[in-house]
Structures are given as structure tokens and as C-alpha cells.
N, C-alpha and C positions, 0 to 999 in steps of 0.2 A: 526287353519289354518294348512292345510297339506303342506308338501313340494312338490311343483310341478316342481321345477328346476331339470332338468335332465330327465324328463319324455317326451315321445313323445306326440304330440298334442292329439292323440286319447286317450291315457292313462290319460293325464291331465284333459280332459273333463269328463272322467268316474269318476276319483277321486273327482273332484269338485262336480259332480252330487251326488255322495255318501254322501258328507259332506253337501249337500244342498246349494251349492254355484253356482254362475253364473260366467262364464269366459268372458273376453273381451281381444282381442289382437289388440292393436293400430297399430302395424306394419303389420298386416295381415287382409285386408278387406275380404278375402276369408277364414277366420278362420274356418268356419264350414266345409270346404273341406280339410283343412290341416290335414295330417295324420301322416307322419313320421318325421316331423321337431321336434327338441328338444327345450324345454323351457330353456332359458338362464337366465331370470330374472322374478321375480314376485313381486307384491305389493298387499296387505300387505305381509310382510315377513313371512316365515314359523314359526309357533309357536305363532303368534299373536292371540289374542282373537277377533273373529269377530262374529256378530250375523248370524244366519241362513239366507239365501237369500241374503247374501252380494255379491257385485260384486268384483271379483278379476281380476287384470290386469296381463297378461303374455306377455312376449316378446320372439321372436324367433331369434332375431338378436341383436348384441351388440350395434348397432346404430352408428358405426363408418364407416369405408370404406367398409362395406359389410361382416364383420365377420373375421374369422381367415384365415389362409392359407398362404398368402404372408407375409414373414417376412423380406424382403430385401428392401431397404438398411438398414443395422443395424446401429444404432447410440448408442453410439459412435463407430466409426470404430475400428476394431482390430488394435493393434499397428504394425508398420512396423518392419521388422527385420526377423530373422530366417535365415536359411541357404540359400545361393545363390550360383549358379554355377559360378565359376570363368571363365570368358571369355578369349579367347586368345587375345593377343595384335594384333591390326590390322597390316597387312603387307602381305608379300608373303605367300600364303597358302602352298607352297611347300618348304619353307625355311629349314625345318628339313631334308628333303629328300636329298637335295643337298650336305649336309655335308659329 
């Protein structure tokens, strides 16, 4: 079984064809039109022994909220603290000038 993870769809199809394997992408009904999306998972795993003409499943999405990119809000939140600007006491803004 070749490693297809990290390959673009067009390269994954070409590699599978070279090994005599068929590909299926459950998350892409238009898989035959997919070109530049990258494979993020495959089953069976790379290196597994499979007979020729086997069906290999590939996924182009991690199956969560649509992939990576948005990383906020972070959990656990960063600790509070650090340097803070000291604010003037409330009062007359021109107090120091009058002296």
C-alpha cells in the first residue's frame, strides 16, 4: 500500500492506478473532478499489504468543523497577568498644573 497522505488528488489517483488500486473518497462525491485538494487520511494505512484491485478510501477533510485555519478561542485560555499600564487616579485632570 503506497502512502497517499499529503498527495494532491490527481497525484493520489495516478499513484493508486500505478499500484493497481481503486480510490474512493467518501467526503467528495465529485472526487473524479477534484485536482488540487490534499489527502489527509487514507484506509488502509500506508505499508499495509493489500491485493491488487483493492479499494482504498481517502479523505480530504479532517471531518471536524471544516478543517484547520481558525484556532480561536484557545482552550485553556492564557493566564492573566503580565505588565499593565498604571492608570492615574480619578480626579482633576489639571491638578498637577495648578501647583
